[in-house]
Phi, psi and omega in degrees: 000132180265127180271127178283122183244164176287160178291145178297142180291322179206130177207099185210165180250134175236133175276151184299314178254096184287345180271353182290121185283324182202164177244158177230173181307135178087348179289156177261128175262114184226155179175206181211155174254118182264134182225131170224131184251156178265346179209163181302126186229132177260116183258119181277332178194147173240109184257142179236137180233137170250118188236140173217126184206157173247136180224141176231136177206125178199166179256138173228101188070229178270354183270137176262112183262129179209149178200160181208149176225137180259133180246340182216133174214107179232139180219139180206156174253122184268151180230153176271135177282142176054041178237132181297133181247134178288171183299331180270005178092358181275162177232155180251123178258138184239150180301151178090350179251157177241126185247141181233122173257117181270151179213165176187137177206156181263142176284154177303162182286171184305140180096350182255349181244162176235142181300148177300147183204143174222115181235184184290325186242004181189173181202160168239117189230142175233138180203163173248133181234131177249134180238121178261118177263123185244141180294128177062017179223162179289149180283154178234156181215159173221160188215145175217129182273155172221151183271142173241130177228110180280133183293139174233114182270117181279004180268006178290158184300326181290319184276345175269356176283146181285166174230137183212163179190166179224137176222148180218146181222124176270138185245154175226156176227111184056045179067011178256130179306136184230043177074200182210166177232135180226154177222134174237128186217154180208142169237150189289335179206167183261336184260132180217158175239167180306133178090346178282159180259129172273121179264120186252127169252124183208153175229129180243127181241130181239108176248011176268178184272002186257165176264124185247162181228119177278145181213167175215147182207151171270126181247134174249132181245121177258122180242125180244133179241131177198138179054035179074010181244159179241145172227122185241129176237136180236145177213150178269128182271306178205162186207161174226163180222156176254186178282157180293153180238120181278170182302137177080008182243168174227165180223145183235131167253124176234108182068029177291130188265146179222106184287134180283121179284182178289115183226152172290143178299155177303137178276117181242146171085005179258129184280344184243348178226127173236136172232106184245152177245155174210155173260113180262118174254120189219165182233125175277124182239114180303134178076011180210163176291154180294147171269119186237143175226123183249131177246136185291142175230146171234122178268116184253191181240339179255111188297161179291132181260340181088359181258061177283154181291157180296322180298315179297320181296316180294320178297320180297320180295321180293320182293329185263001185297323182295313181290324183293327184296336182270355179264120182279162181287155183282139170288158181293159184293144179286161175297161183294133178284344180292344180275352184275123179284137177249134182238136176065038184292140175234163175297130184286153171272132180261117185244124178299134179250321184203132176266128176260122190271006172295137189293338181255014180249165179239160180297158175264144182234151169249156181251117179254120181252154181256036178212165180272129180250134179299130182296151180290159175300158184286150173293150176282341179211131186231136173243121189295134175081358182230153175209160177252148182220154174269156178269154180241130180298135181274000000 
């Protein structure tokens, strides 16, 4: 016969260091299970479990795809200190008292865990669960999650190597050739941490009759595997844009910076969940699909120190020589426009020039004035057909 009992007054798990944001391989997870009862309760056992697992579940057509991997399994029976124990090992808890069951266990060593993750179709979760077994009553349990973040050092030879690429797109208008658009881009390394700047060197060439707009964005790709099938989701995290490029012109980015926002580290070592990053450098072309070039990124936890080995540095230079050769040098900065006197200034008319259909972008405008403006001073160095532009935060 099961006796219906009142709900426990307090039954929860507290970690020893409540300020600790995350744990890593080899760390000790320690804390206590707090118990307060509303009536006299006989507890036959207090079991504690440390669990870590990855799970994927989604539908593909009529098939339900699911899979799971276990990374942590810890089990222990907790005891109360200085508490009388009955002959069968049970203890009696009484109202008005507060009982504490302490626990502690070490996480597996490096290479055996995967960082915590929560996505649309899957997750990697770690938690501590306490189960109270009561004589002649149903058992009760409580659970508390904790974060795991495996360190990723961006100073390794692979992540300090540059990434580069070239893409070209030929265009037509009513089946008539309409020139082409090309992009050549390079970044100095593949590994970055939150708050660091990605320096982009790129050249955009426009020989078509349309006005194009160069842009760059961080893309995160979530890949889920289950039942031999794949499900891939992509999203744009943040982006920047350059100035429009008219027909027959080119634009150069040299060391244009793109600050890495707060992002979860790249998920490594999980067979059913992948979370990868890339830097997508792309060109919006009216009336045509975008020209895109993606360079691999790894978001780490140990920031770049700048002390890469000489061998890695020489190898990096060789890998990037092809892309670097196509990027021309920057012209010197023009004189300050603030020194130019304006006479008879009127409020400018804002005229739409090009609509960008990206949902998070706005149209580009030109300013048409009804007065004569004194031309700016000459550049100290000019390269025909090319100009440099700054990017504007989107």
